[in-house]
N, C-alpha and C positions, 0 to 999 in steps of 0.2 A: 283822476276822473271817476266819479261815482255814478252819476246819473246820465241817462240818455238825454239828448239835448232838445227833444221835441217840443212838448207843450202845445199850446194852441197857436200855431204859426199863422194860420189863415183867418183873418178878421176883416170885417167891413170898415167903412169910414168911421163908424162909431165904436170901433174896437170890440165888436161883438163877434165871437167865433162863427164862421160859416160852415164849420164841420161839426159833427155830432158824435156821440158815443155809438158803438156798434154792438149789436146783440151777438152773443156767442155763436148762435147758429148761422149767422151771416158771415162769420170770419172765413171759414174754409171756402165758401162759394165766392167771396170777394177776392181771396187770394188766388183761386183758380182763374178768375177773370184777369187778374194781374199777370198770371203766367201766360195767358194768351197774348197779351199786348207786349210783354217784354221778352217772351221766348225763354224765360228762366224757370227752373224748378224751384219753387218757393215754399211748397207746402211743409217742408221740414225745417224751414229757416225762421220760424216764429220765435220771438224773444219775449222774455218777461211773462206777464200774466195774460198776454193776448190769446184769446181763444180758450182760456182756462176759467176765468171768472165769468159771471153772468153777462156782464157788459165790459167793454174796454174803451178807454178814451181815444186810443189810436191803434194802428197795426204796426208793430215793430218787426222789421225783417232784417236778417243778417245776410250780408253779401261779402264774398271774399275780396277784399280790397287789393290783394296781390294779383287778381285775375281780372276783375271788373272795375272799371274806373267810373268816377262820378259823372264825367262828361258823357259817357256812353249811355247811362241811364237817363240823364237829362235830355239827351238827343232823342231817345225812344219815346219818352213821355211828351216831349215837345211835338213830335210827329203825330201822336195821338190827339193832342189838343188841336193841332192844325186841321186834322181830319174832321174834327167836330165843328169847324168853322170859327174857332176862337182866334181873334186877331193876334198877330205875333207880339204886339206890344202889351197884350193883356195876359200873356202866358207865364212868364218868369217874373218873380218878384224883383223889381228894379233895384232894390237894395242889394240883392245877391250879385248884381252886376256892378256894384259900386256907384250907383247913381241915386239921386234923391229926387222926389220923395219916394219912399217905399210904398208899394201897393200890396198890402197884406192879403187882400182877397183874391189874389191871382191863383195860379194853379200849381206852380212849381217854385220851390225855394231850396237853398242849400246853406247849411250852417255846420261848421266843424266837420265831423265825420259822416254827416247825414245829408241825404236828399229827401225833401219832403214833397209829398204829392197830395193834392186835393182829389181824392178818389171817389167816384160814384159807388155807393154800396151795391154790390152784386152787378156792377157795371151799368146800373140804372139810375140816372139822375133823379128820377121821381121818388126814389127811396132815400134821398139825401146823400150827404158826403161824409166820409171819414178821412182823417189825416193818416197817411201812410208814411212811415219813416224808414227809408232804406239806409241801414247802418253798414258802412264800409269798414270791415274789420281786418286787421293784419294778422291776427292769430285767432282763427275761427274756433278752435277747440277751447282755448282759454276763455275767450269772451262769451261764448255760448254757455259755458259753465257758470261764469260770473253773473250773467244776465238771465239765467234760467228762472222760471217761475218757482216761487216757494210752494212747498206741499200744501194741499188743499186745507189741511187742518192747522196750518201755521197761523199765528196771530200777527206775524210780522211780514214786512215787505222786503223786496230785494235790496232796496237802499239801506234798510236796517242791517241786513246781513253784511253789506259792504263796509258799513261803519264798524260793525263788530270785528270783521277781519282786520281792519286797520288798528283797532284797539289792541288786539292780540299782537299784531305785527310790531306795534310800537315798542313793546317790551323786548322784542327780539332784534330790534334795530333795523326793521324793514317796513316798507309801505306797500300797499296793495293797489295796483292800478287796474281798473276793469278792462282796459283795452290791451295793455302790454304785458302785465304780469307782476311779479313780486320784485321790488327794487330795494337796494340798500338805501337807507335814509340819508346817509352822509354823502355818498358818491353818486347816487341814482343808478348805479350799475345794476343790470338785470341779474337777479339771483335765480329765478325759475319762472317758467310760465306753464308748469305742469301742476294741476290741482292735487295730484297724489303726493308730489314732493312738498307742496305747501302744507298739506295735512300732516305729514310727518314732522315738519318744522313746528307747527302749532301745538302738537300734542306729544312732544318729546319722543318722537320716533314711533309712537304707537297708533297714530291717527290714520284714518282712511278717508277717502272722498265722501263716503256716506256720512261721516261725522260733520261734514261741511254743508250738508243738504239744506239746512234751515238754521235759524237762530236757536231754536230749541235744541236741536241735535248738537250744535257746536257748544252751547253752554253746558249741556249734559256731559259732553266728552271731556270737559275741564273739571269735572266734579272732584277728582282726586289730585289735581295738579297743584303742587305747592305754591305756584305763582298765580293761582286762579284769580284772586282778588286784584292783583296788579294787572293781569291781562284783561279783566273785565271793567277796570276802573273808568276808562274814557267812555266805554259803551254805556255803562250804568248812568253816568252823568248826562250823556246824550238822551237816554230814555227819560230821565227825570224832567228834562225841559218840556216834555210833552205829557207829563203826568203818568208816565208808564214806569214799569220796573222789570227787572230781569225775570225770565220765566221760572216759575216754581221756586222763587227765592225763599218763600216762607218754609219750604220743605227741603232746603239745601242740605247736602250731606256734610257740610262744613259747620260744625257746632258753633264756632265763634261767630260766623256770619249770621247764622240762624238766630242766635241769641241777640245780636245787635239789632237785627231787623225787628224781632218781637218786642224788644225793649223800647225801640223808637215808637212802635205803634201804641204802647201802653203809656207813653208820656202825655 
């Protein structure tokens, strides 16, 4: 699993989203409002670029799935909807109950590890609605590391970093799962869910968690790795499909790769 499962869950009959992007300044106040209605401490549980970039498509929040269950959150959100006078049959997406047809413009939905909520921005319906995704994680430390926002100066997104990790992992016989950890590719056995251990695996015992902070830092940490090209092969192909290339490839410390890159540009 690489991506969160959100997207635009809530849509009207014409499949037009009924939620909107949220401005960065409205994220903490909206989260504070959610804390009031759920009784949870959420301000330090933001995932991805929520509250970091100028606007966000949704609010992603991490919840410890070992302690808090999906049904409990659905129950709390349902009570809030009922208090607003919303009829019971208009609260939860009927598809989530296994019934048809699905009414996507309802207020609550559940898919995979997430519960989605059509949340009034700052608790005020007049300001519009933003989709909130409550992510129920079984290993909070690992998943919050994997789903952390990229540094502000990075040109890549979290999904790019996850693809890069799996490109490197493939050469080591492992695969990286955002939710559970690093697994053996052949047996699926859990190898580690500690980012520090993964860093040492990726960089021949010399790596640190800081090397994994972004695509740029990870690629840079591989600059003298004898298997650098092999480890970056799948990631480079992935980038090429969208017209992108490895960061600072033209100034690589590997002469062979640098020469190949320049030669291709001159053809």
